[in-house]
N, C-alpha and C positions, 0 to 999 in steps of 0.2 A: 354579782349582787353584793351589796353592802347594806347591812342592817344597822340602823341607828336605833335610838330609844323609841321613837314614835313613827318612823317610816322606813321604807326599804328603797334604796337607790339601785337602779338597774343600769349597768354599763355594758357596752360592747367592747371587749378587750382587744379584738382583732383590729377594729377601726379606731380604737382609743377615743370613744366618745360616750357621753352621757345619753341614755335612752329615755328613761322616765322615772318618776318618783311615785311609789305606791304609798298611799296614806292609809294606815291601818285604823286609826281612830281608837287606839287602846291606850291604857296607862303606860305600859312599857313592853316592848317586844322581848321575848325570852328565847325563841327558837324559830327556825325557818327551814323549809324544805322545798325543793324545786321538783316538779313533776318530770318524769323521764322524757316526756315529749317537749318540755321546755317552755310551754306557753302558760302554765298554771303554777301558782305558788301558794303554799299554806304557811301561815304565820301563827305561832302560839304566843300568848301574852301572859303577863304576871297577874292579870285580873281574871284568868280562867276563860278567856275568849279565844276562839279559833277562827281565823279569817281566811277565806279562800279567795284568791285573786285570779281572775282570767285576764291576762295581760293584753289580750286582743280587744276586750270590751272597755275597760275603764281603769283609772288609777285608784278607784275606790273598791272595797271588797265586793265581790259578787255575792258572797254569803258569809254571815257572821254567826257562828255556832257558840252558844253559851253552854258549855258542857260540864265544866269542872268548877268546884267550889274554891280551889286554891290555885296557886301558880301552875301553869303548864311548863313542864321542864323540857320536853322534847316532842317534836312532830316529825313524821317521816312518811314518805311514799314508798310503796313496794315497787321494786324494779320491774317485775313481770306481770303482776296482777293489778286490777283496778282497786287497790286498797290503800288506805292511809290510816295513821294512828296518831293519837295525842295522849301523852303520859303526863301525870300531874303529881303534885305533892299530896293530894288527897288519897293516895294509894289506889288509884284507878287508872286504867288505860282504855280509852274508847277506840274501837275499830270501826271504820267507816268504809262503805263502798263508794268510790269516787270515779265514776265513768266519764271520760272525756271523749267527745265525739270529734271526728275529723271534719264533719260538716259544720260550718260556722253558724248555721241557722239553729242548731241545737245547743242549748246551754248545758254545762256539766250537770250530771246527775249525782246527788249526794244523799246517801241513805245510811243511817246508823245501823250497825250490825250487832255489835257485842260490847259489853262492858266487862272488862277483866279486873277483878279485885285482887289486890296484893295482900301483903301482910298487914297485921293490925298496926295502925299508926301510933307508934309509941314515942317517936322522937321528932314528930312534926315534919318528917320528910317521907316522901313516897317513892314512886318509880323515877328512874333517871334515864 
């Protein structure tokens, strides 16, 4: 995967070919994480939006979550549990339950679980 300012390009490095272009529709992409299963991607943006892509469905986001007031600095999937998180400059980290089903007839289930608050924002920067 190659992240540009507005989109994500997916390549197959074994076959050395371009697969698809994911259009996030955000101001600027700041972070990206790939699900351990490989078919889902989350993208954080500089305008506080979190985009979930199911690469089997479409090149547009399956779900766009507007969770943060400031830039999202990092997004990550947990390796073993169906959890993912988004950290931001607003000194918060959102933890979500993101269940991906092996059956293609079921869409991913995304449920917000917890908001973790960091230190008081004194310098304009939050979690990294």
